[in-house]
MARVEXGU-493151 format. One record per residue (C-alpha): residue number from 1; residue in one letter; x, y, z. Coordinates in Angstrom, 3 decimals. Layout:
% residues N
<r nr="NUM" rest="a" x="X" y="Y" z="Z"/>
...
***
This chain:
% residues 298
<r nr="1" rest="m" x="-2.218" y="-19.313" z="-35.085"/>
<r nr="2" rest="n" x="-2.508" y="-17.719" z="-31.681"/>
<r nr="3" rest="k" x="0.545" y="-16.101" z="-30.216"/>
<r nr="4" rest="i" x="1.476" y="-13.968" z="-27.254"/>
<r nr="5" rest="l" x="3.017" y="-10.602" z="-27.977"/>
<r nr="6" rest="l" x="4.056" y="-7.621" z="-25.908"/>
<r nr="7" rest="i" x="2.551" y="-4.236" z="-26.665"/>
<r nr="8" rest="l" x="4.266" y="-0.936" z="-25.910"/>
<r nr="9" rest="l" x="2.192" y="2.259" z="-25.867"/>
<r nr="10" rest="f" x="3.514" y="5.829" z="-25.854"/>
<r nr="11" rest="l" x="1.334" y="8.597" z="-24.418"/>
<r nr="12" rest="f" x="2.625" y="12.146" z="-24.007"/>
<r nr="13" rest="i" x="1.167" y="14.342" z="-21.249"/>
<r nr="14" rest="n" x="2.012" y="16.994" z="-18.697"/>
<r nr="15" rest="y" x="1.983" y="16.139" z="-15.021"/>
<r nr="16" rest="t" x="2.201" y="18.106" z="-11.783"/>
<r nr="17" rest="c" x="3.621" y="16.272" z="-8.778"/>
<r nr="18" rest="i" x="1.472" y="15.828" z="-5.678"/>
<r nr="19" rest="h" x="2.686" y="15.908" z="-2.119"/>
<r nr="20" rest="s" x="1.810" y="13.700" z="0.843"/>
<r nr="21" rest="q" x="2.765" y="13.724" z="4.491"/>
<r nr="22" rest="s" x="2.966" y="9.934" z="4.461"/>
<r nr="23" rest="i" x="6.175" y="8.051" z="3.705"/>
<r nr="24" rest="i" x="6.259" y="7.034" z="0.042"/>
<r nr="25" rest="l" x="8.489" y="4.094" z="-0.869"/>
<r nr="26" rest="s" x="9.310" y="4.308" z="-4.562"/>
<r nr="27" rest="h" x="11.736" y="2.601" z="-6.910"/>
<r nr="28" rest="s" x="11.075" y="5.287" z="-9.514"/>
<r nr="29" rest="v" x="13.930" y="7.760" z="-9.876"/>
<r nr="30" rest="d" x="11.299" y="10.342" z="-10.861"/>
<r nr="31" rest="n" x="7.512" y="10.011" z="-10.513"/>
<r nr="32" rest="d" x="7.018" y="12.675" z="-13.188"/>
<r nr="33" rest="t" x="5.015" y="11.095" z="-15.995"/>
<r nr="34" rest="g" x="5.711" y="13.469" z="-18.842"/>
<r nr="35" rest="t" x="6.005" y="10.382" z="-21.072"/>
<r nr="36" rest="v" x="3.778" y="7.486" z="-20.088"/>
<r nr="37" rest="l" x="4.640" y="3.992" z="-21.241"/>
<r nr="38" rest="a" x="2.482" y="0.904" z="-20.824"/>
<r nr="39" rest="t" x="3.118" y="-2.787" z="-21.389"/>
<r nr="40" rest="a" x="0.916" y="-5.872" z="-21.420"/>
<r nr="41" rest="c" x="0.765" y="-9.367" z="-22.846"/>
<r nr="42" rest="f" x="-1.955" y="-9.801" z="-25.485"/>
<r nr="43" rest="q" x="-3.243" y="-12.508" z="-27.777"/>
<r nr="44" rest="d" x="-3.077" y="-11.887" z="-31.527"/>
<r nr="45" rest="l" x="-5.983" y="-13.918" z="-32.880"/>
<r nr="46" rest="d" x="-5.741" y="-13.010" z="-36.548"/>
<r nr="47" rest="g" x="-2.207" y="-11.752" z="-37.068"/>
<r nr="48" rest="d" x="-3.121" y="-8.108" z="-37.675"/>
<r nr="49" rest="n" x="-2.804" y="-6.856" z="-34.053"/>
<r nr="50" rest="e" x="-6.308" y="-5.388" z="-34.226"/>
<r nr="51" rest="n" x="-9.398" y="-6.138" z="-32.098"/>
<r nr="52" rest="d" x="-7.469" y="-8.749" z="-30.188"/>
<r nr="53" rest="t" x="-7.602" y="-9.641" z="-26.499"/>
<r nr="54" rest="i" x="-5.367" y="-8.463" z="-23.707"/>
<r nr="55" rest="l" x="-4.904" y="-11.419" z="-21.383"/>
<r nr="56" rest="e" x="-5.337" y="-11.026" z="-17.635"/>
<r nr="57" rest="n" x="-2.174" y="-9.162" z="-16.636"/>
<r nr="58" rest="s" x="-0.502" y="-8.313" z="-13.356"/>
<r nr="59" rest="w" x="2.149" y="-5.639" z="-12.867"/>
<r nr="60" rest="w" x="4.451" y="-6.022" z="-9.867"/>
<r nr="61" rest="r" x="6.897" y="-4.172" z="-7.624"/>
<r nr="62" rest="s" x="8.434" y="-5.220" z="-4.313"/>
<r nr="63" rest="y" x="9.602" y="-3.131" z="-1.347"/>
<r nr="64" rest="t" x="11.564" y="-3.865" z="1.825"/>
<r nr="65" rest="p" x="11.146" y="-0.833" z="4.136"/>
<r nr="66" rest="s" x="14.382" y="-1.563" z="6.033"/>
<r nr="67" rest="a" x="16.470" y="-1.500" z="2.826"/>
<r nr="68" rest="p" x="19.237" y="1.171" z="2.896"/>
<r nr="69" rest="e" x="17.434" y="3.370" z="0.349"/>
<r nr="70" rest="f" x="14.431" y="3.664" z="2.711"/>
<r nr="71" rest="g" x="16.064" y="3.209" z="6.140"/>
<r nr="72" rest="i" x="12.936" y="2.275" z="8.097"/>
<r nr="73" rest="s" x="13.388" y="0.196" z="11.243"/>
<r nr="74" rest="g" x="10.963" y="-1.570" z="13.537"/>
<r nr="75" rest="q" x="7.526" y="-1.753" z="11.955"/>
<r nr="76" rest="f" x="5.843" y="-0.202" z="8.921"/>
<r nr="77" rest="m" x="2.120" y="0.560" z="8.709"/>
<r nr="78" rest="i" x="0.910" y="0.277" z="5.109"/>
<r nr="79" rest="t" x="-1.805" y="2.784" z="4.255"/>
<r nr="80" rest="g" x="-1.989" y="2.593" z="0.480"/>
<r nr="81" rest="v" x="-0.528" y="2.321" z="-2.984"/>
<r nr="82" rest="q" x="0.185" y="4.915" z="-5.683"/>
<r nr="83" rest="f" x="0.092" y="4.271" z="-9.412"/>
<r nr="84" rest="v" x="-0.205" y="6.223" z="-12.645"/>
<r nr="85" rest="s" x="-3.543" y="5.745" z="-14.395"/>
<r nr="86" rest="i" x="-3.733" y="5.674" z="-18.174"/>
<r nr="87" rest="s" x="-7.532" y="5.445" z="-18.190"/>
<r nr="88" rest="s" x="-8.733" y="7.805" z="-20.924"/>
<r nr="89" rest="s" x="-11.950" y="9.743" z="-21.316"/>
<r nr="90" rest="t" x="-12.319" y="8.236" z="-24.818"/>
<r nr="91" rest="s" x="-12.340" y="4.671" z="-23.487"/>
<r nr="92" rest="e" x="-15.480" y="2.675" z="-24.176"/>
<r nr="93" rest="v" x="-15.180" y="0.759" z="-20.903"/>
<r nr="94" rest="n" x="-14.209" y="1.407" z="-17.314"/>
<r nr="95" rest="s" x="-11.671" y="-1.253" z="-16.434"/>
<r nr="96" rest="t" x="-11.772" y="-2.815" z="-12.990"/>
<r nr="97" rest="a" x="-8.409" y="-3.475" z="-11.369"/>
<r nr="98" rest="t" x="-7.472" y="-5.258" z="-8.167"/>
<r nr="99" rest="i" x="-4.529" y="-4.170" z="-6.044"/>
<r nr="100" rest="r" x="-3.113" y="-6.959" z="-3.894"/>
<r nr="101" rest="l" x="-0.437" y="-6.827" z="-1.203"/>
<r nr="102" rest="h" x="1.682" y="-9.880" z="-0.439"/>
<r nr="103" rest="i" x="4.491" y="-10.808" z="1.911"/>
<r nr="104" rest="s" x="7.256" y="-12.810" z="0.224"/>
<r nr="105" rest="d" x="9.186" y="-15.421" z="2.216"/>
<r nr="106" rest="g" x="12.177" y="-15.083" z="-0.119"/>
<r nr="107" rest="p" x="13.621" y="-12.599" z="-2.597"/>
<r nr="108" rest="f" x="10.880" y="-11.723" z="-5.085"/>
<r nr="109" rest="p" x="9.994" y="-13.214" z="-7.524"/>
<r nr="110" rest="n" x="11.421" y="-16.486" z="-6.206"/>
<r nr="111" rest="g" x="9.737" y="-16.599" z="-2.787"/>
<r nr="112" rest="s" x="6.274" y="-17.844" z="-1.909"/>
<r nr="113" rest="l" x="3.642" y="-15.107" z="-1.553"/>
<r nr="114" rest="t" x="1.078" y="-14.666" z="1.225"/>
<r nr="115" rest="e" x="-1.691" y="-12.168" z="0.480"/>
<r nr="116" rest="i" x="-2.319" y="-9.693" z="3.314"/>
<r nr="117" rest="a" x="-4.703" y="-7.178" z="1.701"/>
<r nr="118" rest="s" x="-6.613" y="-6.421" z="-1.499"/>
<r nr="119" rest="e" x="-8.779" y="-3.651" z="-2.907"/>
<r nr="120" rest="s" x="-10.810" y="-3.511" z="-6.128"/>
<r nr="121" rest="i" x="-10.928" y="-0.188" z="-7.953"/>
<r nr="122" rest="v" x="-12.419" y="1.295" z="-11.115"/>
<r nr="123" rest="l" x="-10.043" y="3.145" z="-13.438"/>
<r nr="124" rest="d" x="-11.953" y="6.406" z="-13.688"/>
<r nr="125" rest="p" x="-11.497" y="8.203" z="-17.044"/>
<r nr="126" rest="s" x="-11.606" y="11.549" z="-15.218"/>
<r nr="127" rest="n" x="-8.276" y="10.617" z="-13.587"/>
<r nr="128" rest="v" x="-6.417" y="10.174" z="-16.854"/>
<r nr="129" rest="f" x="-2.625" y="10.285" z="-16.369"/>
<r nr="130" rest="d" x="-2.950" y="11.159" z="-12.659"/>
<r nr="131" rest="l" x="-0.899" y="9.689" z="-9.848"/>
<r nr="132" rest="i" x="-3.675" y="7.834" z="-8.049"/>
<r nr="133" rest="n" x="-3.681" y="7.120" z="-4.311"/>
<r nr="134" rest="v" x="-5.558" y="3.990" z="-3.204"/>
<r nr="135" rest="n" x="-6.253" y="3.634" z="0.514"/>
<r nr="136" rest="l" x="-5.775" y="0.015" z="1.605"/>
<r nr="137" rest="a" x="-6.089" y="0.351" z="5.407"/>
<r nr="138" rest="t" x="-9.798" y="1.138" z="5.415"/>
<r nr="139" rest="t" x="-10.617" y="-1.055" z="8.416"/>
<r nr="140" rest="t" x="-7.719" y="-2.782" z="10.166"/>
<r nr="141" rest="p" x="-4.236" y="-1.179" z="10.044"/>
<r nr="142" rest="i" x="-1.765" y="-3.238" z="7.997"/>
<r nr="143" rest="i" x="1.376" y="-3.357" z="10.130"/>
<r nr="144" rest="v" x="4.386" y="-5.433" z="9.070"/>
<r nr="145" rest="s" x="7.975" y="-5.799" z="10.154"/>
<r nr="146" rest="a" x="10.180" y="-3.345" z="8.256"/>
<r nr="147" rest="d" x="12.515" y="-6.158" z="7.204"/>
<r nr="148" rest="q" x="9.747" y="-8.064" z="5.390"/>
<r nr="149" rest="e" x="9.513" y="-7.869" z="1.602"/>
<r nr="150" rest="i" x="6.149" y="-6.395" z="0.582"/>
<r nr="151" rest="v" x="5.008" y="-7.183" z="-2.951"/>
<r nr="152" rest="i" x="2.457" y="-5.038" z="-4.793"/>
<r nr="153" rest="q" x="0.388" y="-6.752" z="-7.482"/>
<r nr="154" rest="f" x="-1.743" y="-4.606" z="-9.804"/>
<r nr="155" rest="e" x="-4.115" y="-6.998" z="-11.576"/>
<r nr="156" rest="i" x="-6.438" y="-6.195" z="-14.468"/>
<r nr="157" rest="a" x="-8.839" y="-8.560" z="-16.236"/>
<r nr="158" rest="s" x="-8.827" y="-9.550" z="-19.890"/>
<r nr="159" rest="q" x="-10.007" y="-6.794" z="-22.261"/>
<r nr="160" rest="d" x="-10.010" y="-5.769" z="-25.893"/>
<r nr="161" rest="l" x="-6.715" y="-4.422" z="-27.193"/>
<r nr="162" rest="v" x="-8.335" y="-1.098" z="-28.155"/>
<r nr="163" rest="d" x="-9.548" y="-0.646" z="-24.585"/>
<r nr="164" rest="f" x="-6.181" y="-1.466" z="-23.034"/>
<r nr="165" rest="a" x="-4.691" y="1.460" z="-24.945"/>
<r nr="166" rest="e" x="-6.775" y="3.681" z="-22.656"/>
<r nr="167" rest="n" x="-7.030" y="1.615" z="-19.447"/>
<r nr="168" rest="g" x="-4.138" y="0.340" z="-17.386"/>
<r nr="169" rest="i" x="-1.078" y="1.270" z="-15.352"/>
<r nr="170" rest="g" x="1.599" y="3.675" z="-16.544"/>
<r nr="171" rest="a" x="5.382" y="3.790" z="-16.450"/>
<r nr="172" rest="n" x="8.188" y="6.107" z="-17.502"/>
<r nr="173" rest="s" x="11.761" y="5.806" z="-18.717"/>
<r nr="174" rest="f" x="13.461" y="8.021" z="-16.123"/>
<r nr="175" rest="g" x="15.185" y="5.224" z="-14.198"/>
<r nr="176" rest="q" x="14.435" y="2.807" z="-11.373"/>
<r nr="177" rest="t" x="16.258" y="1.298" z="-8.410"/>
<r nr="178" rest="a" x="14.684" y="-2.178" z="-8.698"/>
<r nr="179" rest="p" x="13.100" y="-4.174" z="-11.542"/>
<r nr="180" rest="s" x="9.546" y="-3.840" z="-12.851"/>
<r nr="181" rest="y" x="7.765" y="-7.150" z="-13.372"/>
<r nr="182" rest="l" x="4.917" y="-8.334" z="-15.580"/>
<r nr="183" rest="t" x="3.002" y="-11.596" z="-15.536"/>
<r nr="184" rest="t" x="0.022" y="-13.268" z="-17.183"/>
<r nr="185" rest="a" x="-1.434" y="-16.758" z="-17.224"/>
<r nr="186" rest="a" x="-0.010" y="-17.383" z="-20.697"/>
<r nr="187" rest="e" x="3.577" y="-17.754" z="-21.847"/>
<r nr="188" rest="p" x="5.962" y="-16.058" z="-22.292"/>
<r nr="189" rest="c" x="4.909" y="-13.700" z="-19.526"/>
<r nr="190" rest="g" x="5.468" y="-15.533" z="-16.265"/>
<r nr="191" rest="i" x="6.624" y="-13.184" z="-13.473"/>
<r nr="192" rest="t" x="9.317" y="-11.634" z="-15.604"/>
<r nr="193" rest="d" x="11.594" y="-8.615" z="-15.384"/>
<r nr="194" rest="l" x="10.607" y="-6.293" z="-18.236"/>
<r nr="195" rest="a" x="14.274" y="-5.908" z="-19.112"/>
<r nr="196" rest="d" x="14.352" y="-9.642" z="-19.902"/>
<r nr="197" rest="l" x="11.384" y="-9.148" z="-22.236"/>
<r nr="198" rest="g" x="13.272" y="-6.511" z="-24.190"/>
<r nr="199" rest="f" x="11.923" y="-3.390" z="-22.480"/>
<r nr="200" rest="p" x="14.680" y="-2.173" z="-20.114"/>
<r nr="201" rest="d" x="13.450" y="1.449" z="-20.255"/>
<r nr="202" rest="v" x="9.878" y="0.737" z="-19.108"/>
<r nr="203" rest="h" x="9.742" y="1.531" z="-15.381"/>
<r nr="204" rest="y" x="6.384" y="1.237" z="-13.620"/>
<r nr="205" rest="v" x="5.252" y="4.008" z="-11.292"/>
<r nr="206" rest="l" x="3.860" y="1.779" z="-8.552"/>
<r nr="207" rest="n" x="4.653" y="3.033" z="-5.051"/>
<r nr="208" rest="l" x="3.982" y="1.843" z="-1.509"/>
<r nr="209" rest="v" x="2.591" y="4.389" z="0.980"/>
<r nr="210" rest="g" x="2.676" y="4.103" z="4.759"/>
<r nr="211" rest="e" x="3.998" y="5.321" z="8.078"/>
<r nr="212" rest="e" x="6.919" y="4.228" z="10.198"/>
<r nr="213" rest="v" x="5.795" y="2.737" z="13.524"/>
<r nr="214" rest="l" x="8.373" y="3.797" z="16.048"/>
<r nr="215" rest="s" x="9.559" y="1.290" z="18.624"/>
<r nr="216" rest="i" x="7.540" y="1.550" z="21.819"/>
<r nr="217" rest="d" x="8.949" y="0.176" z="25.056"/>
<r nr="218" rest="e" x="5.859" y="-0.820" z="26.974"/>
<r nr="219" rest="n" x="6.162" y="-0.434" z="30.720"/>
<r nr="220" rest="t" x="3.443" y="-2.269" z="32.624"/>
<r nr="221" rest="i" x="2.271" y="-1.406" z="36.128"/>
<r nr="222" rest="e" x="2.565" y="-3.918" z="38.935"/>
<r nr="223" rest="g" x="-0.825" y="-5.398" z="39.699"/>
<r nr="224" rest="t" x="-3.696" y="-5.985" z="37.303"/>
<r nr="225" rest="i" x="-4.331" y="-3.493" z="34.487"/>
<r nr="226" rest="s" x="-6.801" y="-4.556" z="31.799"/>
<r nr="227" rest="i" x="-7.140" y="-2.704" z="28.492"/>
<r nr="228" rest="y" x="-9.682" y="-3.925" z="25.961"/>
<r nr="229" rest="p" x="-10.450" y="-4.331" z="23.112"/>
<r nr="230" rest="n" x="-7.092" y="-3.875" z="21.421"/>
<r nr="231" rest="p" x="-7.267" y="-3.191" z="18.481"/>
<r nr="232" rest="v" x="-10.151" y="-0.811" z="19.205"/>
<r nr="233" rest="q" x="-12.750" y="0.768" z="16.936"/>
<r nr="234" rest="d" x="-14.755" y="2.960" z="19.312"/>
<r nr="235" rest="i" x="-14.783" y="2.477" z="23.105"/>
<r nr="236" rest="l" x="-11.603" y="1.414" z="24.926"/>
<r nr="237" rest="t" x="-12.104" y="0.185" z="28.481"/>
<r nr="238" rest="i" x="-9.377" y="0.400" z="31.130"/>
<r nr="239" rest="t" x="-9.589" y="-1.250" z="34.554"/>
<r nr="240" rest="a" x="-7.103" y="-1.133" z="37.435"/>
<r nr="241" rest="q" x="-7.433" y="-2.985" z="40.738"/>
<r nr="242" rest="r" x="-5.719" y="-0.137" z="42.620"/>
<r nr="243" rest="g" x="-7.550" y="2.704" z="40.910"/>
<r nr="244" rest="i" x="-6.560" y="5.153" z="38.151"/>
<r nr="245" rest="q" x="-5.315" y="8.700" z="38.726"/>
<r nr="246" rest="n" x="-5.068" y="9.846" z="35.108"/>
<r nr="247" rest="i" x="-4.846" y="8.607" z="31.516"/>
<r nr="248" rest="s" x="-3.086" y="10.245" z="28.569"/>
<r nr="249" rest="l" x="-3.481" y="9.296" z="24.916"/>
<r nr="250" rest="i" x="-0.325" y="10.113" z="22.918"/>
<r nr="251" rest="n" x="0.312" y="9.782" z="19.189"/>
<r nr="252" rest="l" x="3.588" y="8.596" z="17.648"/>
<r nr="253" rest="e" x="4.771" y="12.195" z="17.266"/>
<r nr="254" rest="g" x="4.660" y="12.514" z="21.045"/>
<r nr="255" rest="q" x="1.631" y="14.823" z="21.045"/>
<r nr="256" rest="v" x="-0.953" y="14.415" z="23.807"/>
<r nr="257" rest="v" x="-4.223" y="13.832" z="21.976"/>
<r nr="258" rest="l" x="-6.340" y="13.435" z="25.114"/>
<r nr="259" rest="r" x="-5.798" y="13.660" z="28.862"/>
<r nr="260" rest="k" x="-8.311" y="12.429" z="31.411"/>
<r nr="261" rest="e" x="-8.122" y="13.046" z="35.164"/>
<r nr="262" rest="i" x="-9.747" y="10.297" z="37.216"/>
<r nr="263" rest="n" x="-10.510" y="10.277" z="40.920"/>
<r nr="264" rest="n" x="-8.852" y="6.943" z="41.697"/>
<r nr="265" rest="e" x="-11.658" y="5.030" z="40.033"/>
<r nr="266" rest="k" x="-11.051" y="1.439" z="39.010"/>
<r nr="267" rest="n" x="-12.761" y="1.698" z="35.617"/>
<r nr="268" rest="s" x="-12.574" y="4.239" z="32.819"/>
<r nr="269" rest="q" x="-13.371" y="4.446" z="29.123"/>
<r nr="270" rest="i" x="-11.967" y="6.399" z="26.183"/>
<r nr="271" rest="d" x="-13.962" y="7.080" z="23.028"/>
<r nr="272" rest="f" x="-11.726" y="6.258" z="20.031"/>
<r nr="273" rest="s" x="-14.428" y="6.793" z="17.395"/>
<r nr="274" rest="e" x="-12.969" y="10.166" z="16.340"/>
<r nr="275" rest="i" x="-9.312" y="9.170" z="16.819"/>
<r nr="276" rest="s" x="-7.297" y="8.556" z="13.646"/>
<r nr="277" rest="r" x="-6.435" y="4.981" z="12.658"/>
<r nr="278" rest="g" x="-3.023" y="3.638" z="13.547"/>
<r nr="279" rest="v" x="-0.814" y="3.103" z="16.560"/>
<r nr="280" rest="h" x="-1.240" y="5.209" z="19.695"/>
<r nr="281" rest="i" x="0.269" y="5.174" z="23.172"/>
<r nr="282" rest="i" x="-1.774" y="5.059" z="26.383"/>
<r nr="283" rest="e" x="-0.046" y="6.365" z="29.503"/>
<r nr="284" rest="i" x="-1.767" y="5.297" z="32.718"/>
<r nr="285" rest="v" x="-0.968" y="6.481" z="36.247"/>
<r nr="286" rest="s" x="-2.237" y="4.081" z="38.902"/>
<r nr="287" rest="n" x="-1.220" y="3.849" z="42.559"/>
<r nr="288" rest="g" x="1.602" y="6.319" z="41.925"/>
<r nr="289" rest="q" x="3.083" y="4.206" z="39.100"/>
<r nr="290" rest="k" x="3.196" y="5.060" z="35.390"/>
<r nr="291" rest="g" x="2.481" y="2.446" z="32.722"/>
<r nr="292" rest="i" x="2.869" y="2.755" z="28.952"/>
<r nr="293" rest="y" x="0.819" y="0.606" z="26.579"/>
<r nr="294" rest="k" x="0.501" y="0.378" z="22.782"/>
<r nr="295" rest="i" x="-3.018" y="0.650" z="21.346"/>
<r nr="296" rest="i" x="-4.047" y="0.084" z="17.728"/>
<r nr="297" rest="k" x="-7.061" y="2.012" z="16.403"/>
<r nr="298" rest="e" x="-8.829" y="0.233" z="13.542"/>
***
């Protein structure tokens, strides 16, 4: 008789923390993975727990950037996701996983989900037990309101039980500030808090990475100023009926990235091809007036 069980794996390793200049939203009290735990729903076909099939599983965490523990206001630009890999060099297969980002219209897991981004990855055995960074904003910046609930889904396809032991997502038992969730297409693993499945000490290391987008008070100039395209990938065109004296490109840290003096011409262009992705500020002086505009580089 087929049944659905929950498997718990213990892997002991040493881990050195990495550092990033980005903001990392984490519900893990400690990202150290000195003891790696893994959970999944699997199907026991013959009752001996051997050579069985791991069902398609998803591991979940949710983040609200404006929550008191993170304190982000305005907007949040999502750049990636971090997770602990338990892909082993002895694995016979390279598992393919898909990371999905959703916006929930109610407290997760009860709200409806709208997918806003996804990225397929291969769990590389050379990265065994590492804290992996996956870049999600490869083309268009993912900018959301800081008060929206962002849900991370880490999805992996069905696989043999022996292969799951060396391919998947890791956790630890060092504490968490919000629940870890697991789901599969089969019962009893709907989107369920692991504590309710009997594993209160299994805490996924699944973090959201991004940058706070500071509030920008745009100040437009009287008369016609046209800025296009916005978002921009390479060439940004600026036109002003009364001519342009100068243009400054400023990043969100207030640093002037580029300044261009213009002899009262009505048209000018800025090459954004080498400018970093994200939100930038354009300051335009035209007819003695200063205008401030928000530009998004894809």
